[in-house]
C-alpha positions as CSV (number, residue, x, y, z in Angstrom):
1,M,17.1,-21.1,-11.1
2,I,19.0,-18.1,-12.4
3,I,22.7,-18.5,-12.1
4,K,24.1,-15.1,-13.4
5,V,22.6,-12.0,-14.7
6,Y,24.7,-10.0,-17.4
7,Q,24.4,-6.4,-18.2
8,G,25.4,-5.3,-21.7
9,L,27.3,-7.2,-24.2
10,V,28.8,-10.7,-22.9
11,E,32.1,-12.1,-24.7
12,T,31.5,-15.8,-25.5
13,K,34.7,-16.9,-23.7
14,K,33.3,-15.3,-20.7
15,L,29.8,-16.9,-21.3
16,K,31.5,-20.4,-21.8
17,E,33.5,-20.1,-18.5
18,D,30.5,-19.4,-16.7
19,L,28.4,-22.4,-18.2
20,S,31.2,-24.7,-17.0
21,A,31.1,-23.4,-13.5
22,I,27.5,-23.8,-12.8
23,P,27.1,-25.0,-9.0
24,Q,25.3,-28.4,-8.8
25,S,25.0,-28.6,-5.0
26,D,23.7,-26.2,-2.1
27,E,27.4,-25.9,-0.9
28,E,28.6,-24.8,-4.3
29,R,25.8,-22.4,-4.7
30,L,26.5,-20.7,-1.2
31,Q,30.1,-20.6,-2.2
32,K,29.1,-18.6,-5.2
33,A,26.5,-16.5,-3.3
34,L,29.1,-15.7,-0.3
35,P,32.5,-15.7,-2.0
36,F,34.3,-15.1,1.3
37,P,35.6,-17.7,4.1
38,G,33.6,-18.2,7.2
39,T,30.7,-20.1,8.8
40,L,27.1,-19.8,8.1
41,H,25.5,-20.4,11.7
42,Q,22.0,-20.0,11.0
43,G,21.6,-23.3,8.9
44,R,20.9,-23.5,5.4
45,F,21.0,-20.4,3.3
46,R,17.4,-19.3,2.4
47,R,15.8,-17.1,-0.1
48,N,13.7,-14.4,1.4
49,D,10.4,-14.4,-0.8
50,F,8.9,-11.6,1.1
51,T,11.6,-9.3,0.3
52,Y,11.6,-10.4,-3.4
53,G,8.0,-10.0,-3.5
54,V,8.0,-6.6,-2.5
55,A,10.4,-5.7,-4.9
56,L,8.7,-7.3,-7.9
57,F,5.5,-5.5,-6.7
58,Q,7.3,-2.1,-6.6
59,R,8.7,-2.6,-10.2
60,G,5.3,-3.7,-11.5
61,Y,5.7,-7.5,-11.9
62,L,2.5,-8.4,-10.2
63,D,2.3,-12.0,-11.3
64,Q,5.7,-12.7,-10.2
65,A,5.5,-10.8,-6.8
66,A,2.1,-12.7,-6.3
67,A,4.0,-15.9,-6.6
68,S,6.7,-14.9,-4.0
69,F,4.1,-13.8,-1.6
70,K,1.9,-17.0,-1.9
71,Q,5.3,-18.7,-1.1
72,V,5.5,-16.8,2.2
73,V,1.7,-17.6,3.0
74,A,2.6,-21.3,2.2
75,A,5.4,-21.2,4.8
76,K,3.9,-18.7,7.3
77,P,0.3,-19.1,7.3
78,A,-0.1,-16.5,10.2
79,D,1.8,-13.8,8.6
80,P,-0.7,-11.0,8.1
81,E,1.9,-8.9,6.0
82,A,2.0,-11.6,3.1
83,Y,-1.8,-11.5,3.0
84,Y,-2.0,-7.6,2.9
85,N,0.5,-7.5,0.1
86,L,-1.3,-10.1,-1.7
87,G,-4.7,-8.3,-1.3
88,T,-3.1,-4.9,-2.4
89,L,-1.6,-6.5,-5.3
90,Y,-4.9,-8.0,-6.5
91,L,-6.8,-4.5,-5.9
92,R,-4.2,-3.0,-8.2
93,K,-5.0,-5.6,-10.7
94,N,-8.7,-4.8,-10.3
95,S,-9.4,-8.6,-9.1
96,L,-11.4,-7.5,-6.4
97,A,-12.8,-11.0,-5.1
98,D,-9.3,-12.2,-4.7
99,A,-8.2,-8.9,-3.2
100,R,-11.1,-9.2,-0.5
101,I,-10.3,-12.8,0.5
102,Y,-6.6,-11.8,1.3
103,L,-7.5,-8.5,3.1
104,E,-10.0,-10.1,5.0
105,Q,-7.6,-12.9,6.2
106,T,-5.3,-10.0,6.9
107,V,-7.6,-8.2,9.4
108,K,-8.5,-11.6,10.8
109,L,-5.0,-12.1,11.6
110,R,-4.3,-8.5,12.7
111,P,-7.6,-6.6,13.5
112,E,-5.8,-3.2,14.1
113,Y,-4.2,-2.6,10.7
114,P,-5.7,0.4,9.5
115,E,-4.0,0.1,5.9
116,A,-5.8,-3.2,5.4
117,W,-9.3,-1.7,6.4
118,N,-8.8,1.0,3.9
119,N,-7.8,-1.2,1.3
120,L,-11.0,-3.5,2.0
121,A,-12.9,-0.2,1.9
122,M,-11.7,0.5,-1.6
123,V,-12.5,-3.1,-2.6
124,A,-16.0,-2.6,-1.3
125,A,-16.3,1.0,-3.0
126,Q,-15.4,-0.4,-6.5
127,D,-17.6,-3.1,-6.1
128,G,-20.6,-0.9,-5.3
129,R,-20.8,-1.6,-1.7
130,Q,-20.8,1.9,-0.4
131,D,-22.2,1.3,3.2
132,E,-19.5,-1.4,3.7
133,A,-17.0,0.9,2.4
134,I,-17.9,3.6,4.6
135,R,-17.8,1.2,7.5
136,D,-14.4,0.2,6.8
137,F,-13.0,3.6,6.2
138,K,-14.3,4.7,9.6
139,R,-12.8,1.5,11.0
140,S,-9.3,2.4,9.6
141,L,-9.7,5.7,10.9
142,S,-10.8,4.6,14.3
143,I,-7.4,2.8,14.5
144,R,-5.4,5.7,13.2
145,P,-7.5,8.9,13.1
146,D,-4.8,11.1,11.2
147,Y,-4.4,8.5,8.3
148,V,-4.6,11.0,5.4
149,T,-5.1,8.3,2.8
150,A,-8.2,6.9,4.6
151,L,-9.5,10.6,5.0
152,L,-9.2,11.6,1.6
153,N,-10.9,8.4,0.4
154,L,-13.7,8.6,2.8
155,G,-14.3,12.3,1.9
156,N,-14.2,11.5,-1.7
157,L,-16.7,8.7,-1.4
158,Y,-19.0,11.0,0.5
159,R,-18.6,13.8,-2.1
160,R,-19.4,11.2,-4.9
161,Q,-22.4,10.1,-3.0
162,G,-23.6,13.6,-2.7
163,I,-23.8,13.2,1.4
164,S,-23.3,16.5,3.4
165,V,-20.1,16.2,5.3
166,T,-20.2,17.3,9.1
167,P,-17.9,16.6,12.2
168,S,-20.6,14.0,13.1
169,N,-20.6,11.9,10.4
170,C,-17.1,12.1,8.7
171,S,-13.8,12.2,10.3
172,A,-12.5,13.8,7.4
173,A,-14.3,17.0,8.3
174,R,-11.9,17.5,11.1
175,C,-9.3,18.3,8.5
176,N,-11.3,21.5,7.6
177,L,-12.5,22.4,11.3
178,N,-9.3,23.5,13.1
179,L,-7.3,20.2,13.0
180,K,-3.8,20.8,13.5
181,I,-1.8,20.0,10.4
182,P,1.1,18.0,11.3
183,N,3.1,17.8,7.8
184,P,2.6,19.1,4.2
185,T,1.2,15.8,3.0
186,T,-1.6,16.2,5.5
187,A,-2.1,19.9,4.8
188,L,-2.3,18.9,1.0
189,A,-5.1,16.5,1.8
190,C,-7.0,19.0,4.0
191,S,-6.8,21.5,1.2
192,S,-8.1,19.2,-1.4
193,L,-10.9,18.1,1.0
194,G,-11.7,21.6,1.6
195,K,-12.0,22.7,-1.9
196,R,-13.8,19.6,-3.0
197,I,-16.2,18.9,0.0
198,F,-17.0,22.2,1.5
199,Q,-17.2,24.1,-2.0
200,R,-19.9,21.6,-3.1
201,Q,-21.9,22.7,-0.1
202,G,-21.1,26.2,-0.9
203,N,-19.7,26.6,2.5
204,F,-16.7,28.4,1.4
205,G,-15.5,29.9,4.7
206,K,-14.7,26.3,6.1
207,S,-12.6,25.6,3.0
208,R,-9.9,27.4,4.5
209,S,-6.9,25.5,5.5
210,P,-5.6,25.9,9.1
211,A,-2.3,26.3,7.4
212,S,-2.7,29.9,6.5
213,N,0.9,29.9,4.9
214,Y,0.3,26.8,2.8
215,P,0.2,28.0,-0.9
216,E,-2.2,25.4,-2.4
217,A,-4.7,25.7,0.4
218,L,-4.9,29.6,-0.4
219,N,-5.1,28.9,-3.9
220,N,-8.1,26.6,-3.6
221,L,-9.5,29.2,-1.2
222,G,-9.2,31.7,-3.9
223,F,-10.6,29.2,-6.6
224,C,-13.8,28.9,-4.2
C-alpha cells in the first residue's frame, strides 16, 4: 500500500513524477523493488510479515506489530515464534487474557521454550496467581538453569511474598551460593538478588557475590 517514503521536503515536480509512475501490477512493483536485471527464482515476491512485526514491535508500534504477527499466524499456524511475539506484545500492553492465550499456544507448540514460560509466569504474577507464576518460573529454569531474567523474576516474586529463599525452594538462591558468574549481566543479577533477598533475611554474609572484583556487588555488600 505504501508506494514511496520521503524524508524532508519534497519538490512538487518530483511528487508529480512519482504519482504518474505508480506501479499497477506485481511485475511493475517488483521492478520498483528490485531495480536491477535478473530472474527471481523463488516465485512471487512476498512480504516478510514476521520481520515487519519485529521491527514495529521494537519501535513501539504495538497495534501494527500485532497485525503483522497475526498475518504470520494465519499463514503458519504451527509457528511458535509468532505466537510468542504476540503473547509478549499483549503482556507489554497489559492485556493479560490475550497474552496468556498466545503464550499457552506457544508452549503447546514448543514445550521447551524458557522465554515463553517466563512470560507466562509474568502474566500469572500480574494476575494474582502466584502459585502458578512460581510453577512457570521454575519450568523456565528447568529448561535453562542460568536464565538470568527468570532467576530475577522468581527471586523478586519470593521477596514480595516474604518467602524465605533457600537452595531447596528457589533456583535463584544458587546465584548467591557459590554459583560461578559467567558474565557481567549475571553478576549484576546475583548482586541484586543478594542485596534484596538475603538482606531481607538478615543473612548478610551470603549477600556477597562470588564475583569479588565486581564493584556493584561490593557496593551492595557495603550497603548491607
